[in-house]
C-alpha positions as CSV (number, residue, x, y, z in Angstrom):
1,M,0.0,0.0,0.0
2,G,1.2,3.5,-0.8
3,R,1.5,6.4,1.6
4,T,-1.6,8.5,2.0
5,N,-1.6,12.3,2.4
6,P,-3.1,13.8,5.5
7,T,-6.6,15.2,4.9
8,F,-6.7,18.9,4.3
9,R,-8.7,19.3,7.5
10,N,-5.7,17.7,9.4
11,V,-3.3,20.0,7.5
12,L,-5.5,23.0,8.6
13,R,-5.3,21.9,12.2
14,G,-1.6,21.7,11.9
15,L,-1.4,25.2,10.5
16,E,-3.6,26.5,13.2
17,D,-1.3,24.9,15.8
18,E,1.7,26.4,14.1
19,W,0.2,29.9,14.1
20,Q,-0.9,29.9,17.7
21,P,2.1,31.9,18.9
22,Y,1.2,34.6,16.4
23,R,-2.4,34.5,17.5
24,R,-1.5,34.8,21.2
25,A,0.7,37.9,20.3
26,L,-2.3,39.6,18.7
27,R,-4.5,42.0,20.6
28,Y,-7.7,40.3,21.8
29,R,-9.8,42.2,19.3
30,D,-7.6,41.1,16.5
31,Q,-7.6,37.5,17.7
32,Q,-11.3,37.3,16.9
33,H,-10.6,38.4,13.3
34,F,-7.8,36.0,13.0
35,D,-10.1,33.2,14.1
36,Q,-12.6,34.2,11.5
37,L,-10.1,33.9,8.8
38,L,-9.3,30.4,9.8
39,T,-13.0,29.7,9.9
40,Y,-13.2,30.8,6.3
41,A,-10.4,28.4,5.4
42,R,-12.2,25.5,7.2
43,E,-15.4,26.3,5.3
44,H,-13.6,25.5,2.0
45,A,-11.6,22.6,3.3
46,D,-13.3,20.2,0.8
47,A,-12.1,22.3,-2.1
48,G,-8.7,22.6,-0.6
49,G,-8.5,18.8,-0.2
50,Q,-9.4,18.3,-3.9
51,L,-6.4,20.5,-4.9
52,N,-4.0,18.5,-2.7
53,H,-1.4,21.3,-3.2
54,T,2.1,20.8,-2.0
55,E,2.0,24.2,-0.2
56,P,-1.2,24.2,1.9
57,M,-1.1,28.0,2.6
58,Y,-2.1,28.6,-1.0
59,P,-5.5,27.0,-0.8
60,V,-5.9,28.5,2.7
61,L,-5.2,32.0,1.5
62,L,-7.4,31.6,-1.6
63,S,-10.2,30.3,0.6
64,I,-9.9,33.4,2.8
65,A,-9.8,35.7,-0.2
66,L,-12.9,33.9,-1.6
67,E,-14.9,34.5,1.6
68,Q,-13.8,38.1,1.6
69,E,-15.0,38.5,-2.0
70,I,-18.3,36.9,-1.1
71,R,-18.7,39.3,1.8
72,L,-17.7,42.3,-0.3
73,A,-20.2,41.4,-3.0
74,K,-23.0,41.1,-0.4
75,L,-22.1,44.4,1.1
76,E,-22.0,46.1,-2.3
77,E,-25.5,44.6,-3.1
78,R,-26.8,45.9,0.2
79,V,-25.4,49.4,-0.5
80,R,-27.1,49.4,-4.0
81,D,-30.4,48.3,-2.4
82,L,-30.2,51.1,0.1
83,E,-29.2,53.7,-2.5
84,T,-32.2,52.6,-4.6
85,E,-34.5,53.0,-1.5
86,V,-33.1,56.5,-0.9
87,D,-33.4,57.4,-4.6
88,E,-37.1,56.2,-4.7
89,R,-37.9,58.0,-1.5
90,D,-36.3,61.2,-2.8
91,S,-38.1,61.0,-6.2
92,N,-41.5,60.4,-4.5
93,P,-41.8,62.9,-1.7
94,G,-45.0,62.4,-0.1
């Protein structure tokens, strides 16, 4: 039998352990944001596992960027909706 690669979730846990000294050095308010970034990576662990990249930080960083892009798109849509509401209210004083 050949050797198997660790699952991407296991790789993520290892990276989280490796980055714990950095996390502990962050201010408390920043630790929460750091934790959220790792949550984003875990949410895309299935895709990262499919890639099976030799450098696990690449799929981690891309997963984080993907989640940031999703959040940004939602915020932009919300801003457009609010602008439309304001425009409609301004054009129909009543």
